[in-house]
C-alpha positions in Angstrom: 35.6 12.0 19.1 32.5 13.4 17.6 29.3 11.3 17.0 28.7 10.2 13.4 25.1 9.3 12.2 24.7 6.0 10.3 23.7 7.7 7.2 27.1 9.7 7.1 29.0 6.3 7.1 27.1 4.6 4.2 25.4 1.6 6.2 22.1 3.2 6.9 19.1 1.6 5.0 15.1 1.8 5.1 14.0 -0.7 7.9 17.4 -0.6 9.8 16.0 1.2 12.8 13.2 -1.5 12.7 15.4 -4.2 12.9 14.6 -5.4 9.5 17.3 -6.9 6.9 18.7 -4.5 4.3 17.4 -6.7 1.4 15.4 -10.1 0.7 12.4 -11.2 2.6 11.5 -9.2 5.4 13.3 -6.0 4.0 11.3 -2.7 3.6 9.6 -3.1 0.1 10.9 -0.8 -2.5 8.9 2.0 -3.8 8.7 0.4 -7.5 6.8 -2.7 -6.2 4.6 -0.8 -4.1 3.5 1.7 -6.8 3.2 -1.0 -9.4 1.0 -2.9 -6.9 -1.2 0.0 -6.5 -1.5 0.5 -10.2 -2.6 -3.1 -10.8 -5.1 -2.8 -7.7 -6.6 0.5 -9.3 -6.8 -1.1 -12.9 -8.5 -4.0 -11.5 -11.1 -2.1 -9.4 -11.9 -0.3 -12.6 -12.1 -3.4 -14.6 -14.6 -4.8 -12.0 -16.7 -1.8 -12.1 -16.6 -1.7 -15.9 -17.9 -5.3 -15.9 -20.9 -4.1 -14.0 -21.5 -0.7 -15.4 -19.8 -0.9 -18.8 -16.8 0.3 -20.6 -17.5 4.0 -19.8 -15.4 3.6 -16.5 -12.5 2.8 -18.3 -13.2 5.1 -21.3 -14.9 7.9 -19.8 -17.5 9.9 -22.0 -18.7 13.2 -20.5 -22.2 12.6 -21.9 -22.4 9.1 -20.1 -20.3 9.5 -16.9 -22.4 9.3 -13.8 -21.2 10.1 -10.2 -21.6 6.3 -9.6 -19.2 5.3 -12.5 -16.6 7.8 -10.9 -17.1 6.8 -7.5 -17.3 3.0 -7.6 -13.8 2.3 -8.6 -12.5 3.9 -5.4 -15.0 2.1 -3.3 -14.0 -1.2 -4.9 -10.4 -0.5 -4.4 -10.9 0.6 -0.7 -12.8 -2.7 -0.2 -10.4 -5.0 -1.9 -7.3 -3.4 -0.1 -9.1 -3.5 3.5 -10.5 -7.2 2.8 -7.2 -8.6 1.3 -4.7 -6.9 3.8 -6.8 -8.2 6.7 -7.0 -11.6 5.3 -4.0 -12.4 3.3 -1.7 -9.7 4.4 -1.7 -7.4 1.4 -3.8 -6.1 -1.5 -4.0 -8.3 -4.8 -1.4 -6.2 -6.3 0.9 -6.3 -3.4 0.5 -10.3 -3.2 1.4 -10.5 -6.9 4.5 -8.7 -6.5 5.7 -10.1 -3.3 4.7 -7.2 -0.9 3.3 -8.0 2.5 1.7 -5.6 5.1 2.8 -6.6 8.5 2.6 -5.0 12.0 6.0 -4.3 13.4 6.1 -7.5 15.4 5.5 -9.5 12.3 1.9 -10.3 12.7 -0.6 -9.4 10.2 -3.1 -6.4 10.8 -6.3 -7.1 12.4 -9.5 -5.8 10.5 -9.6 -2.4 12.2 -6.0 -1.4 11.5 -6.4 -2.8 8.0 -9.3 -0.4 7.7 -7.9 2.6 9.2 -4.7 2.0 6.8 -7.0 1.7 3.8 -9.0 4.9 4.6 -5.8 6.7 5.2 -4.2 5.5 1.6 -7.6 6.6 -0.1 -7.0 9.9 1.3 -3.6 10.1 -0.9 -1.8 12.5 1.4 -0.8 10.0 4.1 0.9 7.6 2.0 3.1 10.3 0.4 4.4 11.7 3.8 6.9 9.2 4.9 9.9 8.7 7.0 13.6 7.1 6.3 11.9 3.7 6.8 9.5 4.3 3.9 6.6 4.3 6.3 4.0 6.6 5.5 1.6 8.1 8.1 -0.8 5.5 7.2 1.9 2.8 8.4 2.7 4.9 11.3 -0.9 5.3 12.5 -1.4 1.6 12.2 2.1 0.3 13.4 2.6 -1.3 10.1 5.4 -1.7 7.5 5.4 -3.0 3.8 7.9 -5.6 3.3 9.3 -7.9 0.9 7.6 -11.4 1.0 9.8 -13.1 -1.4 
């Protein structure tokens, strides 16, 4: 009798190999929620910087745009993701949309793992290289997974 992979019989889903449920709380978070959470975080970071530097951060003008105005939203984004992931289990956007970042054993990421994960996210490439369980290189490096929290 030939061996049949799980994906061939249709019962394979992201997180199955990790022992996570197929849907509901604790299942691997979907791409839609994760991308929307990143958009929310990025928008909030730009608004925070704009509150201090003016609307040029949101509506760039080549004549007035400085290096700080270009760099600060990324710095604020990184700080927000790092601190909130380490303390609350997800960035502001993730928490709003019901996504939690957990270690595979179910515990929260410590500050160092959250920092490493955040730096890798800011490098852009690690999150877009992922496995069938929707774990990018940033998750694989930190023993983490983004799951639905509700």
